[in-house]
C-alpha positions as CSV (number, residue, x, y, z in Angstrom):
1,M,-1.2,87.9,185.3
2,E,-3.4,85.6,183.2
3,K,-1.3,82.5,183.0
4,I,2.2,81.1,182.7
5,E,3.0,81.7,179.1
6,H,6.3,79.8,179.0
7,I,9.3,78.5,180.8
8,G,12.6,79.7,179.5
9,I,15.6,77.4,179.8
10,A,19.1,78.4,179.0
11,V,21.2,75.9,177.0
12,K,24.8,75.7,175.5
13,N,23.6,73.9,172.3
14,L,20.4,74.5,170.9
15,N,20.4,71.5,168.5
16,E,21.6,69.0,171.1
17,S,18.9,70.3,173.7
18,N,16.3,70.3,170.8
19,E,17.0,66.5,170.5
20,L,17.0,65.9,174.2
21,F,13.6,67.6,174.8
22,A,12.2,66.0,171.7
23,R,13.0,62.6,173.4
24,L,11.7,63.7,176.8
25,L,8.4,65.4,175.6
26,G,7.8,62.8,172.7
27,K,7.4,65.5,170.1
28,P,9.7,67.8,168.2
29,H,10.0,71.6,168.8
30,Y,7.6,73.5,166.6
31,K,9.8,76.8,165.9
32,V,13.3,78.1,166.0
33,E,13.6,82.0,166.0
34,E,16.7,84.3,166.4
35,V,16.3,87.6,168.3
36,P,19.3,89.5,167.4
37,S,18.7,92.3,169.7
38,E,19.1,89.8,172.7
39,G,21.8,87.8,171.2
40,V,19.9,84.6,171.4
41,R,18.3,81.9,169.3
42,T,15.2,80.2,170.7
43,S,13.3,77.0,170.1
44,F,9.8,76.2,171.4
45,F,8.1,73.2,172.4
46,E,4.3,72.9,173.4
47,I,3.1,70.5,176.1
48,G,-0.3,70.7,177.9
49,G,-1.0,74.3,176.7
50,L,2.2,75.4,178.2
51,K,5.5,76.5,176.1
52,I,8.9,75.5,176.8
53,E,11.5,78.0,175.4
54,L,15.0,76.8,175.0
55,L,17.5,79.7,174.8
56,E,21.0,79.5,173.1
57,A,23.4,82.7,173.1
58,T,24.6,83.8,169.7
59,R,27.3,86.2,171.1
60,A,29.4,86.1,174.2
61,D,28.0,89.3,175.7
62,S,24.4,88.2,175.6
63,P,22.3,87.8,178.7
64,I,22.1,84.1,178.1
65,A,25.9,83.7,177.7
66,K,26.4,85.5,180.9
67,F,23.7,83.4,182.7
68,I,25.3,80.1,181.5
69,E,28.8,81.3,182.5
70,K,27.6,82.3,186.0
71,R,25.1,79.5,186.7
72,G,25.4,76.8,183.9
73,E,22.4,75.5,181.9
74,G,19.0,75.4,183.5
75,L,15.9,77.3,184.3
76,H,16.2,80.8,183.2
77,H,12.8,82.6,183.6
78,L,9.2,82.2,184.1
79,A,7.1,84.2,181.7
80,F,3.5,85.3,182.4
81,A,1.1,86.4,179.9
82,V,-0.5,89.9,180.2
83,T,-2.9,91.9,178.1
84,E,-1.7,95.5,178.8
85,I,2.0,95.1,179.6
86,E,2.7,99.0,180.3
87,D,-0.4,99.1,182.7
88,K,1.0,95.8,184.4
89,M,4.5,97.3,184.7
90,E,3.0,100.3,186.3
91,K,1.0,98.3,188.7
92,L,3.8,96.1,189.7
93,S,6.1,99.1,190.2
94,D,3.6,100.5,192.5
95,R,3.8,97.2,194.6
96,G,7.5,97.1,194.8
97,F,8.8,95.2,191.9
98,R,11.3,96.7,189.6
99,A,11.6,96.1,185.8
100,L,14.9,95.7,184.2
101,A,13.9,98.2,181.4
102,D,11.7,101.2,181.2
103,K,9.7,99.9,178.4
104,P,8.9,96.7,176.8
105,K,10.9,95.6,173.8
106,D,10.3,92.9,170.9
107,G,11.1,89.3,171.8
108,A,10.6,85.9,170.3
109,D,7.3,84.4,169.3
110,N,5.6,87.6,168.3
111,K,5.7,89.1,171.8
112,R,6.3,92.4,173.5
113,I,8.5,91.7,176.7
114,V,10.0,93.1,179.8
115,F,11.9,91.3,182.7
116,L,11.4,92.0,186.4
117,H,14.4,92.3,188.5
118,P,15.2,89.0,190.2
119,K,16.1,90.9,193.5
120,T,12.4,91.9,193.8
121,T,11.1,88.5,192.9
122,N,13.1,86.1,195.2
123,N,15.9,85.7,192.8
124,V,13.4,84.3,190.1
125,L,13.8,86.1,186.7
126,V,10.1,87.0,185.7
127,E,9.1,88.0,182.1
128,L,6.0,89.7,181.3
129,C,4.9,89.1,177.7
130,Q,2.1,90.4,175.5
131,D,1.2,89.4,172.1
132,K,1.9,92.0,169.5
133,P,-1.1,93.5,167.8
């Protein structure tokens, strides 16, 4: 892993959360993006070289909607930047970590992503992300 790429936070209302985090961080979000395949709308803040991604469900069956229903709003995942996502998946699999998908998919912020199963990471959802070429 090269660095923490972003911290994902599940929210019920993106507009209200954007206002809250803008007040907290002293600056506005720089991007809002919808990822229809994941049923999510995201917003990004940057602080100290780290991104904070707010995630709002756009449909009731999305992973974020299910997360909020089960656990409420809050920390959803830690994302780590990688350069060769498939190689990293294979190496982590060899070390006993299990991915939630067989291959990476398109995510927000021009990334290819895959999540590791929280049962293999002390109940922390970990995302691997690689910039798209």
